[in-house]
N, C-alpha and C positions, 0 to 999 in steps of 0.2 A: 798588531794580532792581539798582543798582550793590552794594549789597553780596550781593545773591545770587548775583551772578555773580563776585565775590571771592571767597566762600566755597567752590561750586566748584571754582575754579581752585588754592584753598589745598588743598581733600580731594584733587585731581587730582594737583598737586605731590607733596601728601606720598605719593603710588600709587608714583608712578614713581621717588620717591628712596630706597624699600624703606623708609620710617619708617613702615609700616602695614600688620596685617596683616589681611586682608580678605575675607569671600565677599559674596556679594547682602544677605545678612541682616544683619550687623554687620560692625564695625570697630573692630580694635585701636589705639591708635597710640601706636607706642613713641617716638616727638619728637610730644608734645603739640601737639594743633591748635588754633591762635588763630582765634576764631569772632569777627567785626566786632560782631555782636549783642549779644553775652554777655559781659563783665569784672568785674574785681576792682577796685576804688577804694580799698578801704580794706582792710590784712591787716597785723596784727601776731601776727609769730611766735611773739612769747614769750606771749601772752595766748590765741592761738586755741587750736582743739582741732586738731591736725593728723591730717589724714585725706582722703578721697576722697567727692566728696557726689554721690549718685545720684538722680534727678527724673526726672518724664515734662515735656518740651518739647515748646507745641505752640504756639509763636508762629509758625510760619509753617504758613499752612491748608491748604496741600497736602502736608506733610509735618511730620507727628506723629512724635517718636521721644522715646527714650531714652537718656539722657546719663547721662555720669559725667563730672566735674570735677574736677582738681586745686585746689589752694590758692590759684592764682593765674589761676583762672577756665579754664584751657584743657582741651578735652577731650580726654580719654586712652581713651573707648570709648562708643560709641553704635550702638544701635540701629534702627532708619529701618522702623516701620509697614508690611507689607507693602501693597500698593494697594487689596487690598479690605476692609481693617481700619482706612484712615485717618478713617472717617468715624465711628468710635464713640471718643469720645475724651473727651464731656463729658456728664453732670456726674461726676465723680470719676475721673479716669484715676491709678489709685494705683498705685505701684512700688514694691518693697520688694527688699532682696536677702537672698538664705536662706542658711542655715549651710552648703550643699553649694556655694555660690558661684554657683548659679542665682538667676534675677531670677524673681518672681512681679510680676504686674501684671494689674489688672483693665480691662477694656474695656467701659466703661457700657453695658449695654444690650445686650452680644452676648456675654461671657462670660469667666471667666481661663484665663490664658496662664502656662506657668512655660517658658521658656527657658536656653540655655547661653550661656557667654560666646562662642559662636560665634554666636549669633542662633536654634540650630535650636530648633524647638518640642518641647519632650519630656513636658507633660503639657497638657491641655484641659480646658476645662468651658463647654460651650456652652449658656447661657441668658439670655433676656433681660431676667432679673429678678435682674439682678445691677449694682450700681453701688459704688463709692466706698470700699470698703475689703475687703482680703480679708489674711486670716494665714493660714500654714502652721503647723499645731501639730506637737507633738512625735512623733504618734501618726501621723503624716505624713498624716492627715486637714487640710482648709480650713476654714474659718472664713469666711464673707461676707455682708454686708445687699446690701437692696434698697431707695432710699429715692429714686429720681428716676423720680416721676411714680406711686409706692405709692398704690394703691387699700385701701378698706378690708378687702377679703378675701385678701389679698394676704400672702405670708410677708415677715417684712422681716427675719430673722435665720434662715442656716441653718448644718448641718456637713455636710460630702460627704464622702464618700470618696475613695481613690486612684481606685475606678472608676467615679465621679460620681454614686454614690448618695446619696441626702438620706436622713443616720442622725440627723440631729436637726434639729429648727424650732420657730420661736415667730414668735406671730404678735400684733400688737400690738391687735388686735380682740377678743381673751380679755380684755384687762383696762384699755380705755380707749374701749370702745365706749358714750361717756355723755355727758351735755350740755356737760359741759366741756371735751370735745374733736373734737364730731362735728362741729364745722363749721368747723374748721380745714382750710385747705390752702393749701400756697405751695410749686409746685413737686412735690405732692405730700401724701399727708395726714401720715404721720409726717416722711418725708424722713429718715429713720433714712441715719449717715453716718459711722457705726464700729464696730467690734465689737473686742473680747478676750477672750480666755480667762483666768480668773483660776488662781491656782496652787490655790485651794481649788475649783478644777472647776467656780466658779459662772462665768456670761456678762455682762460690761459693755456698752451697748448704749447707744448716744447716737441720741436722739429731738429731732432738733435742732427740727423744727417745735413739740415740746412742750418746747423749754428746759430738756430734764431729761436727765441719766445715768441709766441704770437697772443695777442686778445682778439677773442673773435664775439662779435654780437651775436643777438638771438636769430639773427637772419642769415646768420653765417658770413657775412662781411668782416673783413679783417681791418679794427678800427686803429691796432699799434702794433708795431713791430719791433721789438726789444732784444737788444745785446746784438747789434751784427757788429761785426766789426772785433767784439770782446769773447763773445760764447764761443768754444769751441768741443764740440759733442757733452754739449750740457748737459745736467742728469739734473732733474727733481727741484724744479722753481718753487721757491718757499715765500708765499707774502707776508712780510711783518708787520708788525701794527703800524710802522711808519708809514707804510704804504712799498718800499722797497722791497726787493726780489734779492734773495738767498739763493743762489745756485752753484751746483758745484760741477765747473768746468773738466771735465774728463780728462782733458790733454793738453797741451800747449799752451797755457800751463798747467798742471792737474791741481788747481787750489780753489777753496772757495772762496764765492763775489757776491758783494753785497755791491746790485744795482740801484740808480735811483731812474724809474723806468720812464719817466716824464724828462727828463734832460739826459739817458742812455750814458750816463758818467757810474764808473767805480767809484763808491766812498769807503768802500773796505775790502780786505783782499786777505786772508790766510797765506802761510807758507805754501812752496811748493809741494808736493806730497808726491809726487812721483815716483823718487828712487827710493820713496818709503813703504809705504803699502799700496802700489798701484794695481789696478785700480779703485779710484776712489768715486763711490756714485749716488753719496748722500750727504751732505749738510742741514741740522734742523738747529734753531735758535731757541735756546732752552730758555723758562720763564725766569730765569736770572741771569739771563744773558750770557750764560755759556752758549759755544757752539759742539753740537755731539756730531762726529765726521765718519760714515762709514766705510769703511776702508775691504778687501777682500781678505784681509786675515786680522782685523784689529778693527774695534772702536774705540774712538780717543773723544776726551772733551777736553776744550779747551777754553781759558776766560779771553774775553774777547782781547785783552795784549798778547794772548799766546801762550798762557801757561797750560801744562797741560795738568788735568786734576785728574784723570780718569783712565785707563787703557785696559780693554778688554782683550785677550788674544786667542787668536785660534792657531792651535798646533798641530800645522797641516804644511809640508812641502808640494806646490807644484809640479807636475812633471813638465809642463809646457804654460807660456802665458796665455793660450787659449782655455786654460782648465780653471783658470781664476773668478769671471765671471757664472761658470757654471757651478763651482765648488763654493767659493768666497761668499762672505755676506753681499748683501744686494742694500739693504735699508733697514734699517733698527728707528723707532719709536720708544722716547725716555714718557716717562709719568710716573 
């Protein structure tokens, strides 16, 4: 209670001092705002990748928001979700900065939204069958997945144009309706949680419950299955410049894994985070080679040889493990 009051006082003082520009939708702080619940306790400027970090912050159940923090963990921009949207933050409140400076985010089981820095909604696609991940394509279309309690007859991946029309879709049922996969169900049949359009025009889709990532051609056929026997509840596969995939294994073990998709061999892996910040659901390779790890209560930046050079903490204690996915961090983007 004290921290909530202190936060409101700091915001109010920032406004009356003229250190922020605000409307009811979003706030840009010219003087970065210190928040008691979020802080950085490790920062090695000579080794960390300098920039700002964008992420969804759900730890206040009645006030989910998108925040951008500097390297000291201070908020430089925030967007608090409107009242009518605040219940749509799990599973998979994905946020990403677009090339035009706007922000694209997924409100699970509600839709996809694009806002500008003022917090104005400039585009939206309302659909209860979207969760976890959405990417804007160079042609202006948007790809998105549905894995939050998906059923066999559902579309797990689709591409939407600017008018909200579905121009491409993919169903797992067309390929996995068999004895090996029929009885699987954990928060959905496939719990598809990530999508990426490759340079060759194919689409990378992460089927979490099937412990595999697949490469799908434009006609919907599966041209490659990646990570079988290695991945377990994988999250957010990222295509690296060398063609390898960086994947966060959700458990067994909870590690960041770099795999060569051609050989299906692991070429690098991190420490096991399971007893440290579980669940961990995102790993990004930064331009300097460091790895940014997103855990439920911490963001960690490591050098390739494992040195911790930056750590942002979320000061929260979950009542039980099930609270962590809903209230903890999901993904983070450094720029």
